[in-house]
C-alpha positions, 0 to 999 in steps of 0.5 A: 289199425286202419284198413287200407286199399293200396294203389299200384303206386303205393307200398307198405314197408315193414321192418323190425329188430334194429336193436340200436344199442346192440354191441358191435361184438355181435354185429357187422356194424356198430349202432351208429353205422347201422342207424345211418343205414336205417335212415337210408332205408327210411328215406328210400321207403318214404318215396312211395310208402303209404305206411311204414310199420316198425315191428318192435325191438327197434332199440336194444333198450328203451324206457320212457321216464316221466322227464327223460328218455335214453340218449342216442339215436336222435337221427332216427327219431328225427327222421321218423318225425320228418316222415310223419310230418310229411303225411306218411303214417308210421306205426310202432309195435313194441317188442320185448326190448322196447315195451316201456313206451308211455306216450313219447313217440305218439306225442313227439313223433306222431307215431301210433304205438301198439302193445299187442298184435293187431288184425287189419285188412289191406286190399281185401287181404286179412293180416295179423301182425305184431312183434312176436315175443311171448306168443305160442308154446315155449319161452316160459322163462321170458313169459314169467319175467314179462309178467312178474318183472317187466309189467309189474307195477311195483317193479316199474315204480322201483325202476323209475326211482333209480337214477337213469344212469343206474337203471339204464346201466342195469338194463344194458348189463342184463341184456349183454349178459344174455348174449354170447361172449367173444370166442377165444379166437377173437372172432365175432360170434354172430348170432345167425339164427337157424330155421328149426322146422315149422313145428318148432317155430313158436310164432308159427304155431301161435299163428297156426292156432289162430288160423284154424279158427279165424284164418288170416291171409298173412301173419307178419311178425318180427322177434325171430331174427330170421327172415321166414316165409312159411305156408300155414297148415290148410284150414279144415272145414266141415261141410253140410254133410259133416265131412272134412274138406280143405281150403285151397286158399294159401296163407303164409307166416312171414318174419321180417328178420333183423338189422343186426347183420341181415338188414331184411324187411317186407314190402306189401304192394299191388302187383302191376295193375292187378288188384291182388296185393302180396308181400315181398321179402327184401334185403336192403342194398341187395338184389335179393327178393323173395316173391310169393308164387 
């Protein structure tokens, strides 16, 4: 990814986990209504965006066949193309639900696609960002499936020979089987995640391991479905006298949350006329903002 030096009039917007195609049983709005909400967000962001980053799981399932793509959500694709045509860069990090991207977004929509976390420098701030699936300790069943099935060339070859109606149908069946069913009361069982404490947050632990050897100012990920801002453990260094000292510089792990029920995103911007740039966590169409002290 390119390094950037933002002016006070420009911003970087980061959002993830739209999960378009996700069942309304677990969401406040159906996918079409959420897509329209996302379009309003993108239209708002383009007014002062230098860069828009989509951190994966934008679709609940996406697979690019050689001659076909899943139907639906053409409004979002059209809006992204409109934004890139206007000269604003859009970057897409694949997630665990839309990792099968093989060039369509780059060729047709002008989007730069990344499949792994990246390091970048914005306004002298070092940032490490990606989707977040399969990182750190834990989630071993998914890591096994990702290696044995999702990225296995033989499995991909077999899947591509299935008719899309069958292949996409199987994918949605598998995805829905991993979601909670409706309760007997017929109330929607919203999947509202809870904070586990940083020691149990796999992505935070992954970031903290990096932070001890190659410290970054900010770590930005999605996947967790919970908007988070957690301070990293202080990096310990060894001085010339061989005694350990602690850095006074604060670093943070951010999670962008999700757009199934919460509609949260991050903004990276220069504060007033200062050269110091920070992140803000925001909720679309709400006044709530969390600002780094």
